[in-house]
C-alpha positions as CSV (number, residue, x, y, z in Angstrom):
1,M,-14.7,28.7,0.9
2,K,-12.7,27.1,3.7
3,F,-9.5,25.1,3.1
4,C,-7.7,22.4,5.1
5,V,-4.1,21.4,4.6
6,I,-2.8,17.9,5.2
7,A,1.0,17.5,5.1
8,N,3.8,15.3,6.5
9,P,6.8,17.6,7.2
10,E,8.8,14.8,8.6
11,K,8.8,13.0,5.3
12,Y,8.5,15.5,2.5
13,S,10.0,18.9,1.8
14,V,6.7,20.8,2.3
15,Q,7.9,24.0,3.9
16,D,7.8,26.2,0.8
17,P,4.6,24.8,-0.7
18,L,2.8,25.0,2.7
19,N,3.9,28.6,3.3
20,R,2.7,29.5,-0.2
21,V,-0.7,28.0,0.6
22,V,-0.8,30.0,3.9
23,E,0.1,33.2,2.1
24,W,-2.4,32.6,-0.7
25,C,-5.2,32.1,1.9
26,S,-4.2,35.2,3.8
27,H,-4.1,37.3,0.6
28,H,-7.6,36.0,-0.5
29,R,-9.0,36.1,3.0
30,K,-9.8,32.4,3.0
31,T,-9.8,30.4,6.2
32,L,-7.2,27.6,6.4
33,F,-7.4,24.8,8.9
34,A,-4.2,22.9,9.9
35,V,-3.3,20.6,12.7
36,E,-1.5,22.0,15.7
37,H,1.7,20.0,15.3
38,L,2.6,21.7,12.0
39,K,3.5,24.9,13.8
40,H,6.5,23.1,15.3
41,Y,8.0,22.6,11.9
42,L,6.6,25.6,10.0
43,P,6.3,28.8,12.0
44,K,4.4,30.6,9.2
45,V,1.5,28.3,9.7
46,T,0.5,30.3,12.7
47,A,0.8,33.7,10.9
48,G,-2.3,35.7,10.1
49,K,-5.8,35.6,11.4
50,F,-7.0,33.3,8.6
51,V,-5.1,30.3,9.9
52,T,-7.0,28.1,12.4
53,L,-5.1,25.3,14.2
54,T,-6.9,22.2,15.3
55,D,-6.0,19.3,17.6
56,D,-6.3,16.6,14.9
57,E,-6.8,16.2,11.1
58,K,-10.3,14.9,11.4
59,S,-11.5,18.1,13.1
60,A,-9.7,20.3,10.4
61,I,-11.3,18.3,7.6
62,E,-14.8,18.4,9.0
63,Q,-14.8,22.2,9.0
64,S,-13.4,22.5,5.4
65,D,-14.8,22.7,1.9
66,V,-11.6,21.7,0.1
67,I,-8.6,19.6,1.2
68,V,-5.1,20.6,0.1
69,A,-2.8,17.5,0.4
70,I,0.9,18.3,0.2
71,G,3.3,15.4,-0.3
72,G,3.4,12.3,-2.4
73,D,1.0,9.5,-3.2
74,G,1.4,8.3,0.4
75,T,0.0,11.6,1.7
76,M,-2.8,11.3,-0.8
77,L,-3.6,7.7,0.4
78,H,-3.6,9.0,4.0
79,T,-5.9,11.8,3.0
80,A,-8.2,9.5,1.0
81,H,-8.9,7.4,4.1
82,L,-9.7,10.5,6.1
83,V,-12.3,11.9,3.6
84,K,-13.7,8.7,2.1
85,E,-17.1,9.1,3.8
86,K,-17.4,12.9,3.3
87,G,-17.0,13.5,-0.4
88,I,-14.8,16.6,0.2
89,P,-12.7,17.3,-2.9
90,V,-8.9,16.9,-2.6
91,L,-6.3,19.1,-4.3
92,G,-3.0,17.2,-4.4
93,I,0.3,19.1,-4.5
94,N,3.1,16.8,-5.4
95,T,6.4,17.1,-3.5
96,G,7.1,13.4,-3.7
97,K,8.4,11.4,-6.6
98,L,6.0,10.1,-9.2
99,G,2.8,11.5,-7.8
100,F,0.1,9.9,-9.9
101,M,-2.6,11.2,-7.6
102,A,-0.9,14.3,-6.3
103,N,-0.2,15.7,-9.7
104,I,-0.2,19.5,-9.2
105,Q,3.4,20.6,-9.3
106,P,4.5,23.2,-6.6
107,E,5.1,25.9,-9.2
108,R,1.3,25.8,-10.0
109,I,0.0,26.2,-6.4
110,E,-1.4,29.7,-6.8
111,E,-2.9,28.9,-10.2
112,A,-4.5,25.8,-8.8
113,L,-6.0,27.6,-5.8
114,D,-7.3,30.4,-8.1
115,S,-9.0,27.8,-10.2
116,V,-10.6,26.2,-7.2
117,I,-12.3,29.4,-5.9
118,K,-13.4,30.2,-9.5
119,N,-14.9,26.6,-9.8
120,N,-12.7,26.2,-12.9
121,Y,-11.8,22.6,-12.3
122,F,-13.3,19.1,-12.7
123,I,-13.6,16.2,-10.3
124,D,-11.8,12.9,-11.0
125,R,-13.8,10.4,-8.9
126,R,-11.8,7.4,-7.8
127,F,-13.6,4.5,-6.2
128,M,-12.2,2.4,-3.4
129,L,-12.2,-1.4,-2.9
130,K,-13.7,-3.0,0.2
131,A,-12.5,-6.2,1.9
132,K,-14.4,-8.1,4.5
133,T,-12.6,-10.8,6.5
134,S,-14.0,-14.0,8.0
135,E,-13.8,-12.1,11.4
136,N,-16.3,-9.6,10.0
137,N,-13.7,-6.8,9.9
138,V,-14.1,-4.4,7.0
139,Y,-11.3,-2.4,5.4
140,Y,-11.0,0.0,2.4
141,A,-8.3,0.5,-0.1
142,L,-7.8,3.2,-2.7
143,N,-4.7,1.5,-4.2
144,E,-4.7,-2.2,-3.4
145,F,-5.0,-5.1,-1.0
146,L,-1.8,-7.1,-0.7
147,F,-1.3,-10.7,0.4
148,S,2.4,-11.6,0.8
149,K,4.7,-14.0,2.5
150,K,6.0,-13.2,5.9
151,D,9.4,-14.0,7.4
152,S,10.1,-16.9,5.0
153,S,11.8,-17.6,1.7
154,S,9.1,-20.1,0.8
155,M,6.2,-19.2,-1.5
156,I,2.6,-19.0,-0.2
157,T,-0.4,-20.7,-1.7
158,L,-3.6,-18.7,-2.1
159,E,-7.0,-20.0,-3.4
160,V,-8.8,-17.3,-5.3
161,D,-12.5,-17.5,-6.3
162,Y,-14.6,-15.0,-8.3
163,D,-18.4,-14.9,-8.2
164,G,-18.3,-18.4,-6.7
165,Q,-16.0,-19.9,-9.3
166,L,-12.4,-21.0,-8.8
167,I,-9.9,-18.9,-10.6
168,N,-6.7,-20.5,-9.5
169,H,-4.5,-21.8,-6.6
170,Y,-1.7,-19.3,-6.8
171,W,1.7,-20.4,-5.6
172,A,3.7,-17.2,-5.5
173,D,5.5,-14.6,-3.3
174,G,2.1,-12.9,-3.0
175,L,-0.9,-11.5,-4.7
176,I,-2.1,-7.9,-5.4
177,V,-5.8,-7.0,-5.8
178,S,-5.7,-3.5,-7.2
179,S,-8.2,-0.8,-8.0
180,P,-7.8,1.2,-11.3
181,T,-6.1,3.9,-9.2
182,G,-3.7,1.4,-7.8
183,S,-2.9,0.0,-11.2
184,T,0.0,2.5,-11.4
185,A,1.4,1.6,-8.0
186,Y,2.6,-1.8,-6.8
187,N,0.6,-3.5,-9.5
188,L,2.6,-1.8,-12.2
189,S,5.9,-2.8,-10.6
190,A,4.7,-6.4,-10.4
191,G,4.0,-6.5,-14.2
192,G,0.2,-5.7,-14.0
193,P,-1.6,-3.6,-16.6
194,I,-2.4,0.1,-16.3
195,V,-6.2,0.6,-16.1
196,Q,-8.1,3.9,-16.7
197,P,-9.3,5.2,-13.3
198,H,-13.0,5.3,-13.9
199,T,-13.3,1.7,-15.1
200,S,-15.3,-0.5,-12.8
201,V,-12.8,-3.3,-12.6
202,M,-10.2,-4.7,-10.2
203,V,-6.8,-6.3,-11.2
204,V,-5.5,-9.6,-9.7
205,T,-1.7,-9.7,-10.1
206,P,0.5,-12.5,-8.8
207,I,3.9,-11.6,-7.4
208,N,6.6,-13.8,-8.8
209,P,4.4,-16.8,-9.5
210,H,6.0,-20.2,-9.7
211,T,4.2,-20.9,-13.0
212,L,5.4,-18.4,-15.5
213,T,2.2,-18.7,-17.6
214,T,0.1,-17.3,-14.6
215,R,-0.8,-13.8,-15.7
216,P,-2.7,-10.9,-14.2
217,L,-6.4,-10.8,-14.6
218,V,-8.8,-7.8,-15.0
219,L,-12.2,-8.5,-13.5
220,T,-15.4,-6.4,-13.1
221,S,-15.5,-5.1,-9.6
222,D,-19.3,-5.6,-9.0
223,K,-18.8,-9.2,-8.0
224,I,-17.1,-10.8,-5.0
225,L,-13.4,-11.9,-5.3
226,T,-12.5,-14.3,-2.4
227,V,-8.9,-14.9,-1.4
228,K,-8.2,-17.8,1.0
229,G,-4.8,-18.7,2.5
230,S,-3.8,-22.3,2.7
231,E,-1.0,-21.6,5.2
232,T,-1.4,-20.6,8.8
233,S,-2.0,-16.9,9.5
234,E,1.6,-16.5,10.8
235,K,3.0,-17.0,7.2
236,I,0.8,-14.5,5.3
237,L,0.8,-10.7,5.6
238,F,-2.5,-9.0,4.7
239,S,-2.4,-5.2,4.1
240,Y,-4.3,-2.4,2.5
241,D,-2.6,0.7,1.0
242,G,0.6,-0.3,2.8
243,I,-1.0,-0.8,6.3
244,I,-0.4,-4.3,7.7
245,L,-3.5,-5.8,9.3
246,P,-3.5,-8.4,12.1
247,H,-5.5,-11.6,11.5
248,N,-5.7,-14.4,14.0
249,S,-7.8,-16.9,12.1
250,E,-7.3,-18.6,8.8
251,L,-7.1,-16.0,6.0
252,D,-10.5,-15.7,4.2
253,V,-11.2,-12.3,2.6
254,E,-14.0,-11.1,0.3
255,I,-13.2,-8.1,-1.9
256,T,-15.5,-6.0,-4.1
257,Q,-16.0,-2.4,-5.1
258,S,-16.8,-0.1,-2.2
259,E,-19.6,2.5,-1.9
260,F,-16.9,5.1,-1.0
261,S,-14.9,7.1,-3.5
262,V,-12.4,10.0,-3.4
263,N,-12.9,13.2,-5.4
264,L,-9.6,14.5,-6.8
265,I,-9.4,18.0,-8.2
266,Q,-8.0,18.2,-11.7
267,L,-7.2,21.5,-13.6
268,P,-8.8,22.0,-17.0
269,D,-5.6,21.3,-18.9
270,Q,-4.9,18.0,-17.1
271,N,-6.0,14.6,-18.1
272,Y,-5.0,11.0,-17.2
273,F,-3.0,10.3,-20.3
274,E,-1.0,13.5,-20.0
275,T,-0.1,12.4,-16.4
276,L,1.0,9.0,-17.7
277,R,3.2,10.5,-20.4
278,T,4.8,12.9,-17.9
279,K,5.3,10.5,-15.0
280,L,6.4,7.5,-17.0
281,M,8.3,9.6,-19.6
282,W,6.5,8.0,-22.5
283,G,7.9,9.1,-25.9
284,L,11.0,10.6,-24.3
285,D,14.2,10.0,-26.2
286,K,17.1,10.7,-23.9
287,R,19.4,10.9,-26.9
288,K,17.7,14.1,-27.9
289,M,17.9,15.7,-24.4
């Protein structure tokens, strides 16, 4: 079994977790692929004959059976876009903050890697959303597509249709179209619902709508959701998973469930509701701490 490590040492404190992954691979005589630039930050990456350095992440991933992503959910999103067409399972080691996707804590690194080589784990399959623009550009999002105002204090107006039927003309600061995975990201901050990951739905959540009775919607993801901008393209930002996209024509985007998904490795004692309780501190009474 061959491993690949994806990490962002400039953003996260990944030195110790990464060194432990390197040492585990050396001890178990497992090949570990890593990108060349990591050695400038972490000298131990080059230690041992079981570590192979590559010029880029794509090359490292293509030669691997399992991806070890070390960081926060931003690192997991980055990794998801790298592996979406390959189906390679991803083990997320959380060195960020909440870490809904990267939910293996650093103290469990060796235990998690042991479970992987023993096939003592299960796959948590997370589907992605797909957006097609009027310019025939296609983009994919594991968390969400975001339509927001740009360089203005004024609200934007968005026309949203679903399966050929008008839902609403939203007058708001923006609109989030979220997958179940992204329901605990920006969608949650904007007042949207938490959705169980394997549910084939998408969530439409307005950001600070002018009409207070305008509420989030949960829609099946097998039909097309169309978002059109009434303003010129210069007034609306369109992004996927935090990456802003250029658009030169009038905004017109079709969103539906993608054919791609990301396979997250979960340990036997983990489940989604345990993650919610831990990350969101459900049931925690600070008075008893």
